[in-house]
C-alpha positions, 0 to 999 in steps of 0.5 A, a space after each residue: 856699405 852695410 846691408 839694411 837688414 829690415 830691406 824686403 826681398 820679393 814681399 818678405 822681411 830680410 830679416 827672415 832671410 837665411 842664407 843656404 849653407 853653400 858648403 852642402 850641395 845645392 837644392 835651389 836651383 836660384 842658385 845653380 849658374 853655369 854648366 848650361 851646355 850640359 844642362 841643355 845636351 841631357 835635357 835634348 837626350 834623356 835617355 842616354 848613358 852619361 859619366 859627369 866627372 869632377 873634383 871635390 866640392 866642383 857641384 856634382 850633386 848640385 849639377 844632379 839637383 839642377 838636372 832632376 828640377 829640369 827634368 821635372 819643370 820640361 815642356 819637353 813631351 817627347 823626351 821628357 824623363 821621371 828623374 830619380 836621385 840616388 846617392 851610392 854614397 849614402 846608400 851603399 849596396 851590398 850586391 847587384 840584388 840590393 842596387 836593383 833594389 834601390 833603384 826601384 825603392 827610391 823609384 817608387 818614393 819619387 813618384 809617390 812624392 810627386 803624386 801626392 806632394 809629400 808621402 805622409 808620416 803614416 807611410 813612411 812609418 809603416 813602410 819602416 815597420 814592414 822592413 824590420 820583420 823579417 818573415 811570418 806566419 799566416 793562416 790558411 782559411 780551413 777548418 782549425 784542425 786541419 788549417 795550415 800555417 805558411 812561413 812567408 819571408 818579407 821580401 822588403 826586408 830581404 832588400 834585393 830584386 832579382 832582374 825579372 822582379 825589378 823589369 816588372 817592377 820598373 815597367 809597371 811604374 814606367 806605365 803610370 808615368 806615361 798617362 797622359 796627365 803626367 805625360 812623362 816617357 821614361 825614367 832616368 836615373 841620376 846616380 851619384 858617388 858611383 865611384 862607390 860601385 867601382 870599388 866592389 867586387 861586383 863592380 863588373 856584374 853591375 855595369 855588365 847588367 846595366 849594359 845589357 839593360 841599355 843593349 838587349 832590353 827592348 822593352 826598357 832601353 829606349 826610356 831609361 837614362 843613367 847619370 852617374 857622377 864621380 871622379 877619379 876612381 870612375 876614370 882609372 876604373 874605366 881606363 884599367 878595366 874598359 867596363 861594358 856599360 862605361 864604354 858607351 857612356 858620353 863622358 863629360 869634365 865638369 868646369 869652372 864658371 866663365 866669367 859671365 856666370 860668375 858676374 851672374 851669380 854675384 849679381 844674384 848674392 848682392 841682390 838678394 842679400 842686399 850687399 853692395 860691392 864695388 867693381 873692384 872687389 868683383 874683379 878681385 873675387 873672380 880672381 881669387 876663386 877662379 871660378 870654382 863654384 865652391 871658392 866662390 860662394 865661400 869668399 861671398 859669404 866671408 865679404 857679407 859677413 865683413 860688410 854686414 859686422 860693419 867692419 872696416 876690411 882689406 880684401 887680401 886680408 879676408 884671403 888670409 883668413 879663408 885660406 886658413 879656413 880652408 886649409 883642410 880642403 886644400 891639402 887634401 887636394 894637394 896630396 893623393 895620399 891622404 884622399 883619393 880625390 888629391 893630385 898625383 906627383 905628376 899632377 902637382 908637378 904639372 901645377 907647380 910649372 903652371 904657375 910659373 909659366 901661367 899658361 900653357 899646352 900640353 905639349 910646351 908643359 911637357 917639355 918644362 916637366 920632361 914628362 910625356 906629352 899623354 902623362 901631361 895632357 891627363 894631369 891639365 884634365 885631372 886639374 881642370 876638373 878639379 877646378 884649380 886650373 882653366 881650359 882656355 881652348 882646346 889645347 891651352 890652360 892656365 892657372 885659376 884659383 888664386 887662393 889655392 895658388 896662394 895657399 900652395 906657394 905658402 906650403 912650399 
């Protein structure tokens, strides 16, 4: 069935419908499905320390966007946290003082946007201008002959904050957030791309400082939450140096969507884009994507585009198109020499054995690949955290996304 682009959705013409770019993190929470248990746990305890681990394109940033939306919409006045999203891969702090500056700057911007709806263009331009002025001179109001000129450094141009200034700024803004009409209890930082810090020389200083904030700063620790997202570098750093902050964190591995979530996502996409899918097509989409959120969105895009073009097709042929289209992504997943999020030799061995056996425990697969149970268990955890296999229960794993499996088979 070909979609009628003149149909309406919510009173708007489908001709005006613009599909989100699902290669980018999801910001429209209507398209965010899955991870409900994690979202609910975070909302119940927003001022704890959490680490969200997951492979590339598994939805870490989308989940942080979902957490931000849930916090802002929350009616839980006893635990309501004001969310501050900070992308370290984009911000790239140079040291701990710079990180403190960014944490306050992004909090202030988020708070202003919350109060006003958005920053005025004038205020944004003015702030940009101030940052460009490193220093200046001012004249003290004395007679000209004895006037004193003081040289003043603009601290904003330095983009640094010492601990005392950071604490004062954070306490001041939290006091405003806690006013009755706003009804926030504290602040929760959603720190995306936290692996950036672990690759810096000042990483231990940063984690120790944030640990002290949660351990010993009685004025702040009950009212500040920290949620970090990352993958292999963040996981390996914790195992290597036993970071003081990460030692008190709750670690969550993100997984693929379960079947109910996949069905709901497909149903929603069908509704908003007015596309008909047979039950057989739905089952094939579920099988080929394996619940990987990025892959299922791309499969739907390709199928919907073919249906809208009124071209006949077979889904297996579309899979071959997608395999070629996402060869770069799959190649990067498969080889850790290309990207830090790629699979190691052990992980590749375990995955290939799982292709053969279709399902197995760490103990069973360890015997098959002649590795220790610990090595295989860790490999399975990483593979499941990348979304290419599925965790069935506490012990069992099974092969996941068929489209990735097909790519691997073609590469061998």
